[in-house]
C-alpha positions as CSV (number, residue, x, y, z in Angstrom):
1,M,0.0,0.0,0.0
2,V,2.8,2.4,0.9
3,L,4.6,1.7,-2.3
4,F,1.5,2.3,-4.4
5,L,0.9,5.7,-2.6
6,S,4.5,6.7,-3.1
7,L,4.3,5.7,-6.8
8,I,1.1,7.9,-7.2
9,A,2.9,10.8,-5.5
10,A,5.9,10.4,-7.8
11,V,3.6,10.4,-10.9
12,L,1.7,13.5,-9.8
13,L,5.1,15.3,-9.4
14,L,5.5,15.0,-13.2
15,F,2.6,17.4,-13.7
16,S,2.6,21.2,-13.4
17,F,1.1,22.4,-10.2
18,D,1.6,25.6,-8.3
19,E,4.5,25.8,-5.9
20,M,2.5,25.1,-2.7
21,V,0.9,21.9,-4.1
22,L,4.3,20.7,-5.4
23,S,5.9,21.3,-2.0
24,Y,3.1,19.2,-0.3
25,L,3.5,16.4,-2.8
26,L,7.3,16.4,-2.3
27,A,6.9,16.2,1.5
28,I,4.4,13.3,1.1
29,E,6.8,11.5,-1.2
30,E,9.7,11.9,1.2
31,F,7.5,10.7,4.1
32,L,6.4,7.6,2.2
33,C,10.0,6.9,1.1
34,V,11.0,6.7,4.8
35,F,8.4,4.0,5.2
36,L,9.7,2.2,2.1
37,I,13.2,2.1,3.6
38,G,11.6,0.5,6.7
39,C,9.8,-2.0,4.5
40,T,13.0,-2.8,2.7
41,I,15.0,-3.4,6.0
42,S,12.1,-5.5,7.3
43,T,12.2,-7.6,4.1
44,I,16.0,-8.1,4.3
45,I,15.9,-9.1,8.0
46,N,13.1,-11.7,7.4
47,Y,14.2,-13.1,4.0
48,F,17.9,-12.6,3.4
49,T,20.9,-14.5,4.7
50,L,24.0,-12.6,5.8
51,E,25.9,-13.5,2.6
52,C,22.9,-12.5,0.4
53,E,22.7,-9.1,2.2
54,M,26.4,-8.5,1.9
55,N,26.1,-8.9,-1.9
56,D,23.0,-6.6,-1.8
57,V,25.0,-3.9,0.1
58,I,27.9,-4.0,-2.4
59,I,25.6,-3.9,-5.5
60,T,23.4,-1.2,-4.0
61,M,26.5,1.0,-3.0
62,V,28.1,0.6,-6.5
63,V,24.9,1.4,-8.5
64,S,23.5,4.1,-6.2
65,G,27.0,5.6,-5.8
66,V,27.4,6.1,-9.5
67,L,23.8,7.2,-9.9
68,I,24.0,9.8,-7.1
69,A,27.3,11.1,-8.3
70,I,25.7,11.7,-11.8
71,L,22.5,13.2,-10.5
72,Y,24.3,15.6,-8.0
73,N,27.2,16.6,-10.3
74,E,27.8,20.3,-10.4
75,K,29.2,20.3,-14.0
76,F,26.0,19.4,-15.8
77,P,23.0,20.2,-13.6
78,I,20.3,17.5,-13.9
79,P,16.6,18.7,-14.2
80,F,14.2,17.8,-11.4
81,E,12.1,15.8,-13.9
82,V,15.0,13.4,-14.4
83,F,15.3,12.9,-10.7
84,N,11.6,12.1,-10.6
85,I,11.8,9.7,-13.5
86,V,14.6,7.8,-11.8
87,T,12.5,7.7,-8.6
88,L,9.6,6.2,-10.6
89,I,11.8,3.6,-12.2
90,T,13.2,2.5,-8.8
91,Q,9.7,2.3,-7.3
92,V,8.4,0.2,-10.2
93,A,11.4,-2.1,-9.7
94,L,10.6,-2.4,-6.0
95,L,6.9,-3.1,-6.9
96,V,8.0,-6.0,-9.1
97,F,10.4,-7.3,-6.4
98,Y,7.7,-7.3,-3.7
99,W,5.2,-9.0,-6.0
100,Q,7.7,-11.9,-6.3
101,L,8.1,-12.4,-2.5
102,P,6.3,-15.2,-0.7
103,K,3.1,-14.0,0.9
104,E,4.2,-15.3,4.3
105,S,7.6,-15.3,6.0
106,Q,8.8,-18.7,7.4
107,Q,10.5,-17.0,10.3
108,V,9.7,-18.1,13.8
109,Y,9.3,-15.1,16.0
110,L,10.1,-14.6,19.6
111,T,7.4,-15.6,22.1
112,K,7.1,-15.5,25.9
113,K,7.8,-19.3,26.0
114,R,10.8,-19.2,23.8
115,K,14.0,-18.5,25.7
116,V,16.7,-16.4,23.9
117,E,20.4,-17.1,24.6
118,T,21.5,-13.5,24.0
119,P,23.0,-11.0,26.5
120,A,21.4,-7.6,26.3
121,S,24.8,-6.0,26.2
122,L,25.6,-7.6,22.8
123,I,22.3,-6.4,21.3
124,I,22.8,-2.9,22.7
125,G,26.4,-2.8,21.4
126,I,25.3,-3.7,17.8
127,L,22.5,-1.1,18.0
128,I,25.0,1.6,19.0
129,I,27.2,0.6,16.0
130,I,24.1,1.1,13.8
131,L,23.3,4.5,15.4
132,I,26.9,5.9,15.0
133,G,27.1,4.4,11.5
134,C,24.0,6.3,10.5
135,L,25.4,9.4,12.0
136,M,28.6,9.0,10.0
137,T,26.6,8.9,6.8
138,L,25.1,12.2,7.7
139,F,28.5,13.6,8.7
140,E,30.0,12.6,5.4
141,N,27.2,14.1,3.3
142,T,27.4,17.4,5.3
143,I,31.2,17.6,4.7
144,A,30.7,16.7,1.0
145,E,28.2,19.5,0.5
146,S,30.8,22.0,1.7
147,I,33.4,20.9,-0.9
148,H,33.3,21.7,-4.6
149,Y,32.1,18.6,-6.4
150,G,32.1,17.0,-3.0
151,V,29.0,14.8,-3.3
152,S,30.1,13.4,-6.6
153,I,33.6,12.7,-5.2
154,L,32.2,11.0,-2.1
155,Y,29.8,8.7,-3.9
156,I,32.1,7.7,-6.8
157,S,34.7,6.9,-4.2
158,A,32.1,4.9,-2.2
159,A,31.3,2.9,-5.4
160,V,35.0,2.2,-5.9
161,S,35.6,1.3,-2.3
162,S,32.6,-1.1,-2.5
163,L,34.3,-2.9,-5.4
164,V,37.5,-3.1,-3.4
165,F,35.5,-4.5,-0.5
166,L,34.1,-7.1,-2.9
167,L,37.6,-8.0,-4.2
168,L,39.0,-8.5,-0.7
169,W,36.0,-10.6,0.3
170,R,35.6,-12.8,-2.8
171,K,39.0,-12.9,-4.3
172,F,41.2,-12.9,-1.2
173,K,38.7,-14.7,1.0
174,L,38.9,-12.1,3.8
175,N,36.0,-12.0,6.3
176,P,33.8,-9.1,5.3
177,L,33.2,-8.0,8.9
178,K,37.0,-7.8,9.4
179,I,37.3,-5.8,6.2
180,A,34.7,-3.4,7.7
181,K,37.0,-2.8,10.6
182,I,39.8,-1.8,8.2
183,F,37.4,0.4,6.3
184,L,36.3,2.2,9.5
185,A,39.9,2.8,10.4
186,I,40.5,4.4,6.9
187,A,37.3,6.5,7.3
188,A,38.4,7.7,10.8
189,I,41.7,8.9,9.2
190,G,39.6,10.7,6.6
191,F,37.7,12.5,9.3
192,L,40.9,13.5,11.0
193,L,42.4,14.8,7.7
194,N,39.2,16.8,7.1
195,V,40.2,18.8,10.2
196,V,43.9,19.4,9.4
197,L,44.1,19.6,5.6
198,P,43.7,22.9,3.8
199,S,40.4,23.5,2.0
200,Q,41.8,22.7,-1.5
201,L,43.0,19.3,-0.4
202,R,39.9,18.2,1.7
203,F,38.7,16.1,-1.2
204,I,41.4,13.6,-0.2
205,A,39.6,13.2,3.2
206,L,36.3,12.6,1.3
207,V,37.9,9.7,-0.6
208,L,39.0,8.1,2.6
209,M,35.7,8.8,4.3
210,S,33.9,6.9,1.5
211,C,35.1,3.7,3.1
212,G,32.9,4.5,6.1
213,L,30.0,5.2,3.8
214,T,30.3,1.6,2.5
215,V,30.3,0.2,6.1
216,A,27.4,2.4,7.2
217,Q,25.2,0.6,4.6
218,L,25.6,-2.6,6.7
219,S,22.8,-1.5,9.0
220,A,20.4,-4.2,7.6
221,L,23.1,-6.8,7.9
222,F,23.6,-6.0,11.5
223,G,19.8,-6.2,11.8
224,I,20.0,-9.8,10.5
225,I,22.7,-10.6,13.1
226,I,20.5,-9.2,15.9
227,F,17.5,-11.1,14.5
228,R,19.6,-14.3,14.6
229,R,20.0,-13.8,18.4
230,W,16.8,-12.0,19.2
231,P,14.1,-13.0,16.7
232,S,11.6,-10.2,17.4
233,R,9.2,-8.4,15.1
234,Y,10.5,-5.2,16.5
235,V,14.1,-5.5,15.2
236,A,13.3,-3.7,11.8
237,P,11.2,-0.9,13.4
238,L,13.9,-0.4,16.0
239,I,16.5,0.2,13.3
240,I,14.2,2.7,11.6
241,I,13.7,4.5,14.8
242,I,17.4,4.7,15.3
243,A,17.8,6.2,11.8
244,V,15.2,8.8,12.6
245,I,16.9,9.6,15.9
246,T,20.2,10.1,14.1
247,V,18.6,12.6,11.7
248,V,17.2,14.6,14.7
249,L,20.5,14.4,16.6
250,H,22.5,15.6,13.6
251,S,20.0,18.4,12.9
252,L,20.5,19.6,16.5
253,L,24.2,19.5,16.1
254,L,24.0,21.6,12.9
255,M,21.9,24.2,14.8
256,A,24.2,24.2,17.8
257,F,27.3,25.1,15.8
258,T,27.6,28.3,13.8
259,V,29.5,28.7,10.5
260,Q,32.4,30.2,12.5
261,E,32.5,27.0,14.6
262,Q,32.6,24.7,11.7
263,R,36.1,23.4,12.5
264,L,34.9,22.5,16.0
265,L,32.0,20.6,14.5
266,Y,34.4,18.7,12.2
267,E,36.5,17.8,15.2
268,L,33.5,16.4,16.9
269,Y,32.8,14.4,13.8
270,A,36.3,12.9,14.0
271,I,35.9,12.0,17.7
272,I,32.6,10.2,17.0
273,A,34.2,8.4,14.0
274,A,37.0,7.2,16.3
275,A,34.5,6.1,18.9
276,L,32.7,4.0,16.3
277,L,36.0,2.3,15.4
278,L,36.7,1.5,19.0
279,I,33.2,0.1,19.7
280,Y,33.3,-1.9,16.5
281,F,36.8,-3.3,17.4
282,L,35.3,-4.6,20.7
283,F,32.3,-6.3,19.1
284,E,33.8,-7.4,15.8
285,P,34.8,-11.0,17.1
286,Y,31.1,-11.6,18.1
287,L,29.9,-10.4,14.7
288,T,32.5,-12.5,12.9
289,N,31.5,-15.5,14.9
290,V,27.8,-15.1,13.8
291,W,28.9,-14.6,10.2
292,N,31.0,-17.7,10.2
293,K,28.3,-19.8,11.6
294,D,25.7,-18.5,9.2
295,T,27.9,-19.0,6.1
296,G,29.3,-22.4,7.2
297,V,32.9,-21.1,7.6
298,N,33.1,-22.5,11.2
299,K,33.4,-26.2,11.6
300,A,30.5,-27.9,13.1
301,N,32.8,-29.5,15.8
302,N,36.0,-27.5,16.1
303,P,38.8,-30.0,16.9
304,A,40.2,-27.6,19.5
305,L,37.1,-28.3,21.7
306,D,38.1,-31.9,22.0
307,R,40.9,-30.8,24.3
308,L,38.4,-29.3,26.8
309,A,36.3,-30.9,29.5
310,P,32.4,-30.7,29.1
311,Q,32.2,-27.8,31.6
312,E,35.0,-25.9,29.8
313,Q,33.1,-26.4,26.5
314,R,30.0,-24.9,28.0
315,I,32.0,-21.9,29.2
316,V,33.4,-21.4,25.7
317,H,29.9,-21.5,24.3
318,Y,28.7,-18.8,26.7
319,M,31.8,-16.7,26.0
320,L,31.3,-16.8,22.3
321,Q,27.7,-15.7,22.8
322,G,28.9,-12.5,24.5
323,Y,28.1,-13.2,28.1
324,S,30.1,-11.5,30.9
325,P,32.0,-13.6,33.5
326,S,29.3,-13.0,36.2
327,E,26.5,-14.0,33.8
328,I,28.3,-17.2,32.8
329,A,28.9,-18.1,36.5
330,K,25.2,-17.5,37.2
331,A,24.1,-19.6,34.2
332,L,26.3,-22.5,35.2
333,N,25.5,-22.1,38.9
334,I,29.2,-21.7,39.9
335,T,31.1,-18.9,41.7
336,L,33.0,-16.2,39.8
337,G,36.2,-17.6,41.2
338,T,35.4,-21.1,39.9
339,F,34.6,-19.6,36.5
340,K,38.0,-17.8,36.3
341,G,39.7,-21.1,37.2
342,Y,37.9,-22.9,34.4
343,R,38.8,-20.1,32.0
344,N,42.4,-20.1,32.9
345,T,42.6,-23.9,32.4
346,L,40.9,-23.8,29.0
347,Y,43.2,-21.0,27.9
348,S,46.2,-23.1,28.9
349,K,44.9,-26.2,27.0
350,L,44.4,-24.1,23.9
351,Y,47.7,-22.2,24.3
352,I,46.1,-18.8,24.3
353,H,46.0,-15.8,26.7
354,S,42.8,-13.8,25.8
355,K,39.2,-14.0,24.6
356,R,40.2,-12.5,21.3
357,E,42.6,-15.5,20.7
358,L,39.7,-17.8,21.6
359,F,37.6,-16.3,18.9
360,E,40.4,-16.6,16.4
361,I,40.6,-20.4,17.1
362,M,36.8,-20.8,17.0
363,N,36.6,-18.8,13.8
364,N,39.4,-20.9,12.2
365,E,41.7,-17.9,12.0
366,K,44.5,-19.1,14.3
367,A,46.5,-22.3,13.7
368,E,46.3,-24.9,16.5
369,D,49.5,-25.6,18.3
């Protein structure tokens, strides 16, 4: 229904109306498009696998990056009618896509009787990554608009960085969620350079920031990861609410800083980008573990577990799920001291010294001694 209404609004925008009617139609179209984004994310979460969504992200970023770069180029201004025709084409394509979908999802949703083995801290951490990622997209677009040809540079660079992402994933067999960590580090450097470089060289910062734009498009993929752990109908609406919150937050930031305080605003952007990198670094092993399980990279029975006693194997299971030491001790009905003893023993048996090394073994990234 929303798609049909949006399509009607887009068709009406092709006709000549007075300025007030056109402004109302445009506002309605933008409002309906927000709902369409929500419908798309909900569809991805309910129907896509992680690998399918990763392909979707790359294809979308390449195609939309080139398209946005062309439509927003400053050399040859594109008429509004062309924008609207492109909108109509994409909406018709969406209509065909939704028509082909099964009428009912096969997903089994969370109920009161169904127990979920997921610590709240892990879900909250992933949601924070989504929130800051959405903010970074707004930051990058704001910076791009302040640079000559900035929008075109940002989105062409994002299309290229997405192709590099695809090459690293498919050709060199790197885990995409680890590639995302590298891309976020490059983007953070871009935000820093945007503060220190002279205005004529800030386009270099935009090229680096485009890597962050690619990673920011993984919101729906992170939504799938949340849904794997917390199969609730509210996952998709929650992501949309987060996106709306980021728009409001960024609008408040822009109102709080004057043009004379622009450098201070850009410094704040850089700090937030660095915070996202840090948070992602902390949660990346858990995200990688979910990816490897979903795509079959992890072995069903990791040989390393054969060295461990049953209780130690249970502890490893809870650690990989993201539970804290106190939560694991409570779940296994043991004291915190006993848990630490088991943990130290299993670390010794596996010849490791940290949880990150444990993830490397379980994700088949570290050779067994």
